[in-house]
CHARMM-style PDB file with segment names, atoms N, HN, CA, C and O in Angstrom:
ATOM      1  N   MET     1      15.258 -21.013  -5.010  1.00  0.00      PROA
ATOM      2  CA  MET     1      16.434 -20.916  -5.846  1.00  0.00      PROA
ATOM      3  C   MET     1      17.217 -19.645  -5.517  1.00  0.00      PROA
ATOM      4  O   MET     1      18.440 -19.695  -5.391  1.00  0.00      PROA
ATOM      5  N   PHE     2      16.535 -18.514  -5.377  1.00  0.00      PROA
ATOM      6  HN  PHE     2      15.541 -18.474  -5.480  1.00  0.00      PROA
ATOM      7  CA  PHE     2      17.211 -17.250  -5.158  1.00  0.00      PROA
ATOM      8  C   PHE     2      17.204 -16.802  -3.707  1.00  0.00      PROA
ATOM      9  O   PHE     2      17.934 -15.876  -3.352  1.00  0.00      PROA
ATOM     10  N   ALA     3      16.409 -17.423  -2.868  1.00  0.00      PROA
ATOM     11  HN  ALA     3      15.815 -18.174  -3.156  1.00  0.00      PROA
ATOM     12  CA  ALA     3      16.173 -16.878  -1.529  1.00  0.00      PROA
ATOM     13  C   ALA     3      16.660 -17.778  -0.412  1.00  0.00      PROA
ATOM     14  O   ALA     3      16.121 -17.722   0.694  1.00  0.00      PROA
ATOM     15  N   GLY     4      17.650 -18.597  -0.662  1.00  0.00      PROA
ATOM     16  HN  GLY     4      18.088 -18.643  -1.560  1.00  0.00      PROA
ATOM     17  CA  GLY     4      18.153 -19.485   0.377  1.00  0.00      PROA
ATOM     18  C   GLY     4      18.562 -18.753   1.643  1.00  0.00      PROA
ATOM     19  O   GLY     4      18.349 -19.256   2.747  1.00  0.00      PROA
ATOM     20  N   SER     5      19.145 -17.577   1.498  1.00  0.00      PROA
ATOM     21  HN  SER     5      19.319 -17.168   0.602  1.00  0.00      PROA
ATOM     22  CA  SER     5      19.589 -16.824   2.672  1.00  0.00      PROA
ATOM     23  C   SER     5      18.421 -16.319   3.515  1.00  0.00      PROA
ATOM     24  O   SER     5      18.590 -16.058   4.706  1.00  0.00      PROA
ATOM     25  N   PHE     6      17.234 -16.178   2.913  1.00  0.00      PROA
ATOM     26  HN  PHE     6      17.097 -16.390   1.946  1.00  0.00      PROA
ATOM     27  CA  PHE     6      16.071 -15.726   3.676  1.00  0.00      PROA
ATOM     28  C   PHE     6      15.662 -16.747   4.737  1.00  0.00      PROA
ATOM     29  O   PHE     6      15.061 -16.388   5.749  1.00  0.00      PROA
ATOM     30  N   PHE     7      15.988 -18.013   4.503  1.00  0.00      PROA
ATOM     31  HN  PHE     7      16.476 -18.304   3.681  1.00  0.00      PROA
ATOM     32  CA  PHE     7      15.589 -19.085   5.405  1.00  0.00      PROA
ATOM     33  C   PHE     7      16.725 -19.548   6.311  1.00  0.00      PROA
ATOM     34  O   PHE     7      16.575 -20.537   7.029  1.00  0.00      PROA
ATOM     35  N   ALA     8      17.850 -18.854   6.288  1.00  0.00      PROA
ATOM     36  HN  ALA     8      17.972 -18.051   5.705  1.00  0.00      PROA
ATOM     37  CA  ALA     8      19.041 -19.289   7.020  1.00  0.00      PROA
ATOM     38  C   ALA     8      18.785 -19.444   8.522  1.00  0.00      PROA
ATOM     39  O   ALA     8      19.375 -20.327   9.144  1.00  0.00      PROA
ATOM     40  N   GLY     9      17.949 -18.637   9.109  1.00  0.00      PROA
ATOM     41  HN  GLY     9      17.469 -17.920   8.604  1.00  0.00      PROA
ATOM     42  CA  GLY     9      17.695 -18.703  10.543  1.00  0.00      PROA
ATOM     43  C   GLY     9      16.619 -19.689  10.944  1.00  0.00      PROA
ATOM     44  O   GLY     9      16.322 -19.822  12.131  1.00  0.00      PROA
ATOM     45  N   LEU    10      16.028 -20.384   9.983  1.00  0.00      PROA
ATOM     46  HN  LEU    10      16.270 -20.275   9.019  1.00  0.00      PROA
ATOM     47  CA  LEU    10      14.939 -21.314  10.263  1.00  0.00      PROA
ATOM     48  C   LEU    10      15.439 -22.750  10.255  1.00  0.00      PROA
ATOM     49  O   LEU    10      16.353 -23.106   9.510  1.00  0.00      PROA
ATOM     50  N   SER    11      14.829 -23.551  11.085  1.00  0.00      PROA
ATOM     51  HN  SER    11      14.087 -23.262  11.690  1.00  0.00      PROA
ATOM     52  CA  SER    11      15.148 -24.978  11.080  1.00  0.00      PROA
ATOM     53  C   SER    11      14.547 -25.618   9.832  1.00  0.00      PROA
ATOM     54  O   SER    11      13.648 -25.039   9.223  1.00  0.00      PROA
ATOM     55  N   PRO    12      15.023 -26.799   9.438  1.00  0.00      PROA
ATOM     56  CA  PRO    12      14.415 -27.483   8.282  1.00  0.00      PROA
ATOM     57  C   PRO    12      12.910 -27.701   8.452  1.00  0.00      PROA
ATOM     58  O   PRO    12      12.156 -27.617   7.483  1.00  0.00      PROA
ATOM     59  N   GLU    13      12.479 -27.976   9.665  1.00  0.00      PROA
ATOM     60  HN  GLU    13      13.092 -28.044  10.453  1.00  0.00      PROA
ATOM     61  CA  GLU    13      11.045 -28.174   9.921  1.00  0.00      PROA
ATOM     62  C   GLU    13      10.268 -26.887   9.701  1.00  0.00      PROA
ATOM     63  O   GLU    13       9.172 -26.910   9.140  1.00  0.00      PROA
ATOM     64  N   GLN    14      10.828 -25.763  10.140  1.00  0.00      PROA
ATOM     65  HN  GLN    14      11.718 -25.744  10.596  1.00  0.00      PROA
ATOM     66  CA  GLN    14      10.170 -24.469   9.938  1.00  0.00      PROA
ATOM     67  C   GLN    14      10.117 -24.118   8.452  1.00  0.00      PROA
ATOM     68  O   GLN    14       9.121 -23.569   7.981  1.00  0.00      PROA
ATOM     69  N   GLN    15      11.162 -24.425   7.726  1.00  0.00      PROA
ATOM     70  HN  GLN    15      11.971 -24.871   8.109  1.00  0.00      PROA
ATOM     71  CA  GLN    15      11.171 -24.160   6.292  1.00  0.00      PROA
ATOM     72  C   GLN    15      10.077 -24.953   5.591  1.00  0.00      PROA
ATOM     73  O   GLN    15       9.388 -24.427   4.717  1.00  0.00      PROA
ATOM     74  N   ILE    16       9.917 -26.217   5.972  1.00  0.00      PROA
ATOM     75  HN  ILE    16      10.477 -26.644   6.682  1.00  0.00      PROA
ATOM     76  CA  ILE    16       8.874 -27.063   5.380  1.00  0.00      PROA
ATOM     77  C   ILE    16       7.492 -26.475   5.645  1.00  0.00      PROA
ATOM     78  O   ILE    16       6.601 -26.588   4.803  1.00  0.00      PROA
ATOM     79  N   GLU    17       7.308 -25.855   6.797  1.00  0.00      PROA
ATOM     80  HN  GLU    17       8.032 -25.764   7.481  1.00  0.00      PROA
ATOM     81  CA  GLU    17       6.015 -25.251   7.147  1.00  0.00      PROA
ATOM     82  C   GLU    17       5.772 -23.953   6.395  1.00  0.00      PROA
ATOM     83  O   GLU    17       4.651 -23.702   5.953  1.00  0.00      PROA
ATOM     84  N   ILE    18       6.795 -23.123   6.241  1.00  0.00      PROA
ATOM     85  HN  ILE    18       7.706 -23.327   6.600  1.00  0.00      PROA
ATOM     86  CA  ILE    18       6.590 -21.779   5.699  1.00  0.00      PROA
ATOM     87  C   ILE    18       6.543 -21.731   4.171  1.00  0.00      PROA
ATOM     88  O   ILE    18       5.862 -20.871   3.613  1.00  0.00      PROA
ATOM     89  N   ILE    19       7.241 -22.624   3.487  1.00  0.00      PROA
ATOM     90  HN  ILE    19       7.794 -23.323   3.941  1.00  0.00      PROA
ATOM     91  CA  ILE    19       7.302 -22.563   2.023  1.00  0.00      PROA
ATOM     92  C   ILE    19       5.925 -22.684   1.369  1.00  0.00      PROA
ATOM     93  O   ILE    19       5.641 -21.914   0.451  1.00  0.00      PROA
ATOM     94  N   PRO    20       5.051 -23.612   1.792  1.00  0.00      PROA
ATOM     95  CA  PRO    20       3.708 -23.648   1.179  1.00  0.00      PROA
ATOM     96  C   PRO    20       2.896 -22.372   1.423  1.00  0.00      PROA
ATOM     97  O   PRO    20       2.091 -21.975   0.581  1.00  0.00      PROA
ATOM     98  N   VAL    21       3.106 -21.740   2.563  1.00  0.00      PROA
ATOM     99  HN  VAL    21       3.760 -22.063   3.248  1.00  0.00      PROA
ATOM    100  CA  VAL    21       2.414 -20.477   2.854  1.00  0.00      PROA
ATOM    101  C   VAL    21       2.871 -19.398   1.868  1.00  0.00      PROA
ATOM    102  O   VAL    21       2.054 -18.646   1.338  1.00  0.00      PROA
ATOM    103  N   ILE    22       4.159 -19.333   1.634  1.00  0.00      PROA
ATOM    104  HN  ILE    22       4.822 -19.945   2.065  1.00  0.00      PROA
ATOM    105  CA  ILE    22       4.710 -18.354   0.689  1.00  0.00      PROA
ATOM    106  C   ILE    22       4.211 -18.642  -0.722  1.00  0.00      PROA
ATOM    107  O   ILE    22       3.859 -17.719  -1.457  1.00  0.00      PROA
ATOM    108  N   GLU    23       4.179 -19.917  -1.103  1.00  0.00      PROA
ATOM    109  HN  GLU    23       4.465 -20.667  -0.505  1.00  0.00      PROA
ATOM    110  CA  GLU    23       3.689 -20.282  -2.436  1.00  0.00      PROA
ATOM    111  C   GLU    23       2.249 -19.831  -2.640  1.00  0.00      PROA
ATOM    112  O   GLU    23       1.913 -19.287  -3.692  1.00  0.00      PROA
ATOM    113  N   GLU    24       1.404 -20.049  -1.651  1.00  0.00      PROA
ATOM    114  HN  GLU    24       1.676 -20.491  -0.796  1.00  0.00      PROA
ATOM    115  CA  GLU    24       0.000 -19.630  -1.773  1.00  0.00      PROA
ATOM    116  C   GLU    24      -0.128 -18.117  -1.875  1.00  0.00      PROA
ATOM    117  O   GLU    24      -0.993 -17.610  -2.589  1.00  0.00      PROA
ATOM    118  N   TYR    25       0.731 -17.396  -1.161  1.00  0.00      PROA
ATOM    119  HN  TYR    25       1.434 -17.808  -0.580  1.00  0.00      PROA
ATOM    120  CA  TYR    25       0.711 -15.942  -1.206  1.00  0.00      PROA
ATOM    121  C   TYR    25       1.117 -15.434  -2.601  1.00  0.00      PROA
ATOM    122  O   TYR    25       0.532 -14.475  -3.105  1.00  0.00      PROA
ATOM    123  N   LEU    26       2.103 -16.066  -3.213  1.00  0.00      PROA
ATOM    124  HN  LEU    26       2.578 -16.845  -2.804  1.00  0.00      PROA
ATOM    125  CA  LEU    26       2.626 -15.614  -4.501  1.00  0.00      PROA
ATOM    126  C   LEU    26       1.885 -16.168  -5.707  1.00  0.00      PROA
ATOM    127  O   LEU    26       1.980 -15.615  -6.802  1.00  0.00      PROA
ATOM    128  N   LYS    27       1.156 -17.243  -5.519  1.00  0.00      PROA
ATOM    129  HN  LYS    27       1.079 -17.692  -4.629  1.00  0.00      PROA
ATOM    130  CA  LYS    27       0.515 -17.942  -6.637  1.00  0.00      PROA
ATOM    131  C   LYS    27      -0.376 -17.049  -7.508  1.00  0.00      PROA
ATOM    132  O   LYS    27      -0.308 -17.163  -8.732  1.00  0.00      PROA
ATOM    133  N   PRO    28      -1.202 -16.173  -6.945  1.00  0.00      PROA
ATOM    134  CA  PRO    28      -2.069 -15.362  -7.813  1.00  0.00      PROA
ATOM    135  C   PRO    28      -1.314 -14.478  -8.807  1.00  0.00      PROA
ATOM    136  O   PRO    28      -1.844 -14.168  -9.874  1.00  0.00      PROA
ATOM    137  N   THR    29      -0.095 -14.069  -8.480  1.00  0.00      PROA
ATOM    138  HN  THR    29       0.336 -14.321  -7.613  1.00  0.00      PROA
ATOM    139  CA  THR    29       0.622 -13.178  -9.393  1.00  0.00      PROA
ATOM    140  C   THR    29       1.771 -13.847 -10.148  1.00  0.00      PROA
ATOM    141  O   THR    29       2.106 -13.418 -11.252  1.00  0.00      PROA
ATOM    142  N   LEU    30       2.380 -14.884  -9.580  1.00  0.00      PROA
ATOM    143  HN  LEU    30       2.108 -15.233  -8.683  1.00  0.00      PROA
ATOM    144  CA  LEU    30       3.569 -15.461 -10.210  1.00  0.00      PROA
ATOM    145  C   LEU    30       3.350 -16.836 -10.838  1.00  0.00      PROA
ATOM    146  O   LEU    30       4.259 -17.367 -11.475  1.00  0.00      PROA
ATOM    147  N   TYR    31       2.168 -17.420 -10.672  1.00  0.00      PROA
ATOM    148  HN  TYR    31       1.430 -16.988 -10.154  1.00  0.00      PROA
ATOM    149  CA  TYR    31       1.882 -18.727 -11.272  1.00  0.00      PROA
ATOM    150  C   TYR    31       0.793 -18.523 -12.313  1.00  0.00      PROA
ATOM    151  O   TYR    31      -0.370 -18.294 -11.982  1.00  0.00      PROA
ATOM    152  N   GLN    32       1.188 -18.611 -13.572  1.00  0.00      PROA
ATOM    153  HN  GLN    32       2.133 -18.798 -13.841  1.00  0.00      PROA
ATOM    154  CA  GLN    32       0.251 -18.347 -14.657  1.00  0.00      PROA
ATOM    155  C   GLN    32       0.350 -19.441 -15.708  1.00  0.00      PROA
ATOM    156  O   GLN    32       1.440 -19.776 -16.170  1.00  0.00      PROA
ATOM    157  N   GLN    33      -0.785 -19.985 -16.076  1.00  0.00      PROA
ATOM    158  HN  GLN    33      -1.671 -19.713 -15.701  1.00  0.00      PROA
ATOM    159  CA  GLN    33      -0.891 -21.029 -17.101  1.00  0.00      PROA
ATOM    160  C   GLN    33       0.023 -22.210 -16.801  1.00  0.00      PROA
ATOM    161  O   GLN    33       0.679 -22.742 -17.697  1.00  0.00      PROA
ATOM    162  N   GLY    34       0.061 -22.616 -15.533  1.00  0.00      PROA
ATOM    163  HN  GLY    34      -0.472 -22.184 -14.805  1.00  0.00      PROA
ATOM    164  CA  GLY    34       0.825 -23.793 -15.142  1.00  0.00      PROA
ATOM    165  C   GLY    34       2.315 -23.599 -14.995  1.00  0.00      PROA
ATOM    166  O   GLY    34       3.057 -24.575 -14.889  1.00  0.00      PROA
ATOM    167  N   THR    35       2.778 -22.333 -14.987  1.00  0.00      PROA
ATOM    168  HN  THR    35       2.175 -21.540 -15.073  1.00  0.00      PROA
ATOM    169  CA  THR    35       4.207 -22.054 -14.908  1.00  0.00      PROA
ATOM    170  C   THR    35       4.486 -20.963 -13.884  1.00  0.00      PROA
ATOM    171  O   THR    35       3.798 -19.943 -13.838  1.00  0.00      PROA
ATOM    172  N   TRP    36       5.516 -21.198 -13.057  1.00  0.00      PROA
ATOM    173  HN  TRP    36       6.075 -22.026 -13.095  1.00  0.00      PROA
ATOM    174  CA  TRP    36       5.978 -20.168 -12.126  1.00  0.00      PROA
ATOM    175  C   TRP    36       6.916 -19.226 -12.873  1.00  0.00      PROA
ATOM    176  O   TRP    36       7.722 -19.663 -13.694  1.00  0.00      PROA
ATOM    177  N   THR    37       6.804 -17.927 -12.581  1.00  0.00      PROA
ATOM    178  HN  THR    37       6.149 -17.572 -11.914  1.00  0.00      PROA
ATOM    179  CA  THR    37       7.649 -16.915 -13.192  1.00  0.00      PROA
ATOM    180  C   THR    37       8.488 -16.246 -12.116  1.00  0.00      PROA
ATOM    181  O   THR    37       7.956 -15.827 -11.088  1.00  0.00      PROA
ATOM    182  N   ALA    38       9.796 -16.140 -12.340  1.00  0.00      PROA
ATOM    183  HN  ALA    38      10.228 -16.480 -13.175  1.00  0.00      PROA
ATOM    184  CA  ALA    38      10.671 -15.412 -11.409  1.00  0.00      PROA
ATOM    185  C   ALA    38      10.467 -13.924 -11.655  1.00  0.00      PROA
ATOM    186  O   ALA    38      10.716 -13.426 -12.753  1.00  0.00      PROA
ATOM    187  N   ASP    39      10.020 -13.232 -10.642  1.00  0.00      PROA
ATOM    188  HN  ASP    39       9.818 -13.637  -9.750  1.00  0.00      PROA
ATOM    189  CA  ASP    39       9.701 -11.813 -10.765  1.00  0.00      PROA
ATOM    190  C   ASP    39      10.872 -10.982 -10.229  1.00  0.00      PROA
ATOM    191  O   ASP    39      10.961 -10.706  -9.033  1.00  0.00      PROA
ATOM    192  N   TYR    40      11.756 -10.596 -11.130  1.00  0.00      PROA
ATOM    193  HN  TYR    40      11.684 -10.820 -12.102  1.00  0.00      PROA
ATOM    194  CA  TYR    40      12.867  -9.740 -10.733  1.00  0.00      PROA
ATOM    195  C   TYR    40      13.255  -8.853 -11.900  1.00  0.00      PROA
ATOM    196  O   TYR    40      12.916  -9.131 -13.050  1.00  0.00      PROA
ATOM    197  N   ARG    41      13.958  -7.798 -11.594  1.00  0.00      PROA
ATOM    198  HN  ARG    41      14.233  -7.572 -10.659  1.00  0.00      PROA
ATOM    199  CA  ARG    41      14.423  -6.875 -12.624  1.00  0.00      PROA
ATOM    200  C   ARG    41      15.948  -6.840 -12.587  1.00  0.00      PROA
ATOM    201  O   ARG    41      16.558  -6.870 -11.518  1.00  0.00      PROA
ATOM    202  N   ARG    42      16.529  -6.778 -13.732  1.00  0.00      PROA
ATOM    203  HN  ARG    42      16.033  -6.754 -14.600  1.00  0.00      PROA
ATOM    204  CA  ARG    42      17.980  -6.618 -13.823  1.00  0.00      PROA
ATOM    205  C   ARG    42      18.246  -5.157 -14.161  1.00  0.00      PROA
ATOM    206  O   ARG    42      17.732  -4.630 -15.147  1.00  0.00      PROA
ATOM    207  N   ILE    43      19.044  -4.525 -13.340  1.00  0.00      PROA
ATOM    208  HN  ILE    43      19.462  -4.953 -12.539  1.00  0.00      PROA
ATOM    209  CA  ILE    43      19.362  -3.114 -13.544  1.00  0.00      PROA
ATOM    210  C   ILE    43      20.778  -3.024 -14.101  1.00  0.00      PROA
ATOM    211  O   ILE    43      21.725  -3.552 -13.518  1.00  0.00      PROA
ATOM    212  N   ARG    44      20.903  -2.359 -15.218  1.00  0.00      PROA
ATOM    213  HN  ARG    44      20.133  -1.930 -15.691  1.00  0.00      PROA
ATOM    214  CA  ARG    44      22.223  -2.150 -15.818  1.00  0.00      PROA
ATOM    215  C   ARG    44      22.521  -0.659 -15.822  1.00  0.00      PROA
ATOM    216  O   ARG    44      21.715   0.160 -16.263  1.00  0.00      PROA
ATOM    217  N   ILE    45      23.690  -0.341 -15.322  1.00  0.00      PROA
ATOM    218  HN  ILE    45      24.344  -1.007 -14.964  1.00  0.00      PROA
ATOM    219  CA  ILE    45      24.061   1.070 -15.182  1.00  0.00      PROA
ATOM    220  C   ILE    45      25.424   1.278 -15.840  1.00  0.00      PROA
ATOM    221  O   ILE    45      26.331   0.457 -15.709  1.00  0.00      PROA
ATOM    222  N   VAL    46      25.538   2.378 -16.538  1.00  0.00      PROA
ATOM    223  HN  VAL    46      24.801   3.045 -16.645  1.00  0.00      PROA
ATOM    224  CA  VAL    46      26.817   2.778 -17.118  1.00  0.00      PROA
ATOM    225  C   VAL    46      27.208   4.099 -16.461  1.00  0.00      PROA
ATOM    226  O   VAL    46      26.423   5.046 -16.432  1.00  0.00      PROA
ATOM    227  N   ALA    47      28.418   4.149 -15.942  1.00  0.00      PROA
ATOM    228  HN  ALA    47      29.056   3.379 -15.965  1.00  0.00      PROA
ATOM    229  CA  ALA    47      28.918   5.381 -15.315  1.00  0.00      PROA
ATOM    230  C   ALA    47      30.045   5.962 -16.158  1.00  0.00      PROA
ATOM    231  O   ALA    47      30.844   5.242 -16.757  1.00  0.00      PROA
ATOM    232  N   VAL    48      30.079   7.270 -16.180  1.00  0.00      PROA
ATOM    233  HN  VAL    48      29.430   7.855 -15.693  1.00  0.00      PROA
ATOM    234  CA  VAL    48      31.135   7.969 -16.906  1.00  0.00      PROA
ATOM    235  C   VAL    48      31.796   8.944 -15.942  1.00  0.00      PROA
ATOM    236  O   VAL    48      31.135   9.808 -15.365  1.00  0.00      PROA
ATOM    237  N   LYS    49      33.101   8.796 -15.776  1.00  0.00      PROA
ATOM    238  HN  LYS    49      33.637   8.094 -16.245  1.00  0.00      PROA
ATOM    239  CA  LYS    49      33.837   9.712 -14.896  1.00  0.00      PROA
ATOM    240  C   LYS    49      34.218  10.947 -15.708  1.00  0.00      PROA
ATOM    241  O   LYS    49      34.821  10.850 -16.776  1.00  0.00      PROA
ATOM    242  N   LEU    50      33.856  12.086 -15.183  1.00  0.00      PROA
ATOM    243  HN  LEU    50      33.365  12.165 -14.315  1.00  0.00      PROA
ATOM    244  CA  LEU    50      34.156  13.347 -15.888  1.00  0.00      PROA
ATOM    245  C   LEU    50      35.376  14.024 -15.317  1.00  0.00      PROA
ATOM    246  OT1 LEU    50      35.768  15.091 -15.790  1.00  0.00      PROA
TER     247      LEU     50
END
């Protein structure tokens, strides 16, 4: 969903091969109780010009 550009240089066949590998790598930390969690932080910044 968020990483389409990461696969831009890969053929569709290569993407099909690599996605399950990535899922297995991330599963121990991002798949909990039957649900995948998007692991990202939103940074909000306020600037003041002096």
